[in-house]
C-alpha positions in Angstrom: 77.5 118.3 109.2 76.1 118.8 105.7 75.4 117.2 102.4 77.7 114.7 100.6 77.9 114.9 96.9 79.9 112.5 94.6 80.5 111.9 90.9 83.0 110.0 88.8 84.9 113.3 88.2 84.3 117.0 87.8 81.0 116.6 86.0 79.0 116.7 89.2 80.2 120.3 89.8 77.3 121.2 87.5 75.0 119.8 90.1 77.0 121.2 93.0 76.7 124.7 91.4 72.9 124.3 91.4 72.8 123.0 95.0 74.9 125.9 96.2 72.5 128.3 94.6 69.4 126.6 96.1 71.0 126.0 99.5 73.5 128.7 100.1 73.7 128.2 103.9 74.4 124.5 103.8 77.8 122.8 104.0 78.8 120.4 101.1 81.4 117.8 100.8 82.1 117.0 97.1 84.2 113.9 96.0 85.4 113.5 92.4 86.1 109.8 92.0 88.5 110.6 89.2 90.9 107.8 90.2 88.3 105.2 89.3 86.6 106.9 86.3 85.0 106.9 83.8 81.9 105.2 85.2 80.0 105.3 82.0 82.2 102.8 80.3 82.6 100.5 83.3 80.4 97.5 84.4 77.7 97.9 86.9 79.5 96.0 89.7 82.4 98.5 89.5 80.0 101.5 89.8 78.1 99.9 92.7 81.4 99.1 94.6 82.6 102.7 94.1 79.3 104.2 95.2 79.3 102.1 98.3 82.8 103.1 99.2 82.1 106.8 98.6 78.9 106.7 100.6 80.7 105.0 103.5 83.4 107.7 103.5 80.9 110.5 103.4 78.9 109.0 106.2 82.1 108.8 108.2 82.4 112.6 107.7 79.0 113.1 109.3 76.9 114.0 106.3 73.1 114.0 106.8 72.1 113.6 103.2 73.6 112.3 100.0 73.4 113.5 96.4 74.6 111.1 93.7 75.6 113.7 91.1 76.2 111.1 88.4 73.6 109.6 86.0 75.5 106.4 85.7 75.9 105.9 89.4 72.3 106.8 90.0 71.1 104.2 87.5 73.4 101.5 88.8 73.5 102.1 92.6 70.8 104.3 94.0 68.4 101.4 94.8 71.2 99.5 96.5 72.3 102.5 98.6 68.7 103.3 99.6 68.2 99.7 100.8 71.4 99.8 102.8 70.8 103.3 104.3 67.1 103.6 104.7 67.3 106.6 107.1 69.6 108.6 104.8 68.0 111.0 102.3 69.6 110.0 99.0 68.9 112.1 95.9 70.0 110.9 92.5 70.0 112.3 89.0 68.4 110.9 85.9 68.1 112.1 82.3 65.3 114.8 82.3 62.9 113.0 80.0 59.8 114.1 81.8 60.5 117.9 81.6 61.6 117.5 78.0 58.4 115.6 77.1 56.3 118.3 78.9 57.8 121.2 76.8 58.7 119.7 73.4 56.5 120.9 70.5 57.6 118.4 67.8 57.5 115.5 70.2 60.9 114.3 69.0 63.5 114.5 71.7 67.2 113.7 71.6 68.9 112.1 74.6 72.7 112.2 75.0 74.0 109.9 77.8 76.6 107.3 78.6 76.1 103.8 77.2 75.8 102.5 80.8 73.0 104.9 81.6 71.0 104.2 78.5 71.3 100.4 79.0 70.2 100.5 82.7 66.9 99.0 83.8 66.1 102.3 85.6 66.4 104.3 82.5 64.5 101.8 80.5 61.6 101.9 83.0 61.6 105.7 82.8 61.6 105.6 79.0 58.8 103.1 78.9 56.6 105.3 81.2 56.8 108.1 78.6 56.6 106.1 75.4 53.2 107.6 74.5 54.2 111.2 75.2 57.1 111.6 72.8 59.6 109.9 70.6 63.0 109.7 72.2 66.1 109.3 70.0 68.9 107.8 72.1 72.6 108.5 71.5 75.3 106.7 73.6 78.1 109.3 73.7 81.2 107.2 74.1 84.3 109.2 75.1 82.5 112.6 75.6 82.5 112.6 79.4 86.1 111.6 79.5 87.1 114.3 77.0 85.2 116.9 79.1 86.7 115.5 82.3 90.2 116.1 80.8 89.5 119.4 79.1 87.1 121.3 81.4 89.9 122.8 83.4 92.2 123.2 80.4 90.1 124.9 77.7 93.2 126.8 76.4 94.6 123.4 75.3 93.7 123.3 71.6 93.9 119.5 71.2 91.5 118.9 74.1 89.1 121.6 72.9 89.2 120.1 69.4 88.5 116.6 70.8 85.4 117.9 72.7 84.1 119.7 69.6 84.6 116.7 67.4 82.9 114.3 69.9 79.9 116.7 70.2 79.6 117.0 66.4 79.8 113.3 65.9 77.1 112.5 68.5 74.7 115.3 67.5 75.1 114.3 63.8 74.1 110.7 64.7 70.9 112.0 66.4 69.5 113.5 63.2 68.0 116.8 62.2 67.5 119.5 64.8 64.9 122.2 64.5 61.3 123.2 65.1 59.6 121.5 62.1 57.6 118.3 62.3 60.0 115.3 62.5 62.9 117.4 63.8 64.4 117.2 67.3 63.5 120.4 69.1 64.7 119.3 72.6 68.1 117.8 73.6 68.4 116.1 77.0 71.9 116.2 78.5 71.9 112.9 80.3 75.3 113.1 82.0 76.4 115.7 84.5 79.5 116.4 82.5 77.6 117.5 79.4 76.5 120.9 80.6 80.2 121.9 80.5 80.0 121.4 76.7 76.7 123.3 76.3 78.2 126.2 74.4 79.7 123.7 71.9 76.4 121.9 71.6 74.5 125.1 71.1 76.7 126.1 68.2 76.0 122.7 66.6 72.2 122.4 67.1 71.2 126.0 66.7 69.6 128.7 68.9 66.0 127.4 68.8 66.6 123.9 70.2 66.0 123.5 74.0 68.8 122.1 76.1 67.7 120.3 79.2 69.9 119.2 82.1 69.0 118.1 85.7 71.0 120.3 88.0 68.2 122.7 89.1 65.7 120.0 89.5 68.1 118.0 91.7 68.7 121.0 93.8 65.0 121.6 94.4 64.4 118.0 95.2 67.3 118.1 97.7 65.9 121.1 99.4 62.5 119.4 99.8 64.1 116.2 101.1 66.2 118.0 103.6 63.2 119.8 105.1 65.4 121.7 107.5 67.0 118.5 108.8 70.5 119.6 107.7 72.0 122.6 109.5 75.4 124.2 109.2 75.3 125.1 112.9 75.8 128.8 111.9 73.4 131.7 111.5 71.0 131.7 108.6 72.9 134.5 107.0 76.3 132.7 107.0 77.3 131.0 103.8 77.9 127.3 103.9 81.3 125.7 103.5 82.3 123.6 100.5 85.0 121.0 100.9 86.4 119.4 97.8 88.2 116.0 97.5 89.4 113.8 94.7 90.6 110.2 94.3 92.6 111.4 91.3 94.5 114.6 90.6 93.6 117.2 93.1 94.9 120.0 90.9 92.5 119.1 88.2 89.4 119.3 90.4 90.7 122.6 91.9 91.1 124.2 88.5 87.6 123.1 87.4 86.1 124.4 90.7 87.9 127.7 90.2 86.4 128.1 86.7 82.9 126.8 87.2 82.1 127.7 90.8 84.7 130.4 91.5 86.0 128.4 94.4 89.7 128.9 95.2 90.1 126.7 98.2 92.3 123.6 98.7 91.4 120.2 97.4 92.1 117.1 99.4 93.3 113.8 98.0 91.6 110.5 99.0 93.3 107.1 98.7 90.7 104.3 98.6 
């Protein structure tokens, strides 16, 4: 019994890392749907179908709560899943526009996300609700999540690292001038769970003073509140929870990424659906 977590690939490990820190005694089942990625460049019907299939599988494993650790899947499918599973606590992620607006001094905020996320009605509604608080400069980052997906576990591979750096440079350049002066972007929202794995590259490009905002910690806090002690590992409070990892793509890829980012060295199962 525990919490199910899914993403289109390894990006959701950034959320799982925060969940593990917030809820160290809970069990987690994580699925990387790498065999059907990237979500951000697929149509909404594809993302909804995959989200339904993953949710059904996780419910079959007995999870008592679900975290959609993917901005694109949250935007496309969370309302559908909540209507189909009204008794299941479902927590999604969305670009952290509200925290960014609350802390930005120049009131000019960059948003990096997939084209699918930026074009969703859910994102547009969020953007509209904050229109008077700040100016948001939106950048669809085609190819970046896929480059990180392929390179996060293989950073020693120069071509892959070069591809990530080039993509980050291209997208930050398109956003405009970063800095703390009027008219400059002083806050950058990472609107995809893959992007925190490129944070060091982005930091080098935008400078030390610009704030980077992602959603992992906020999602973890919200999950703890929603669980409200409903999920139990069945073990003593001092026992660490178990983390089970599965992939619909290459298990070795997810295992390598989990070793690097979560210091997990267990097996990764392969799912065929």
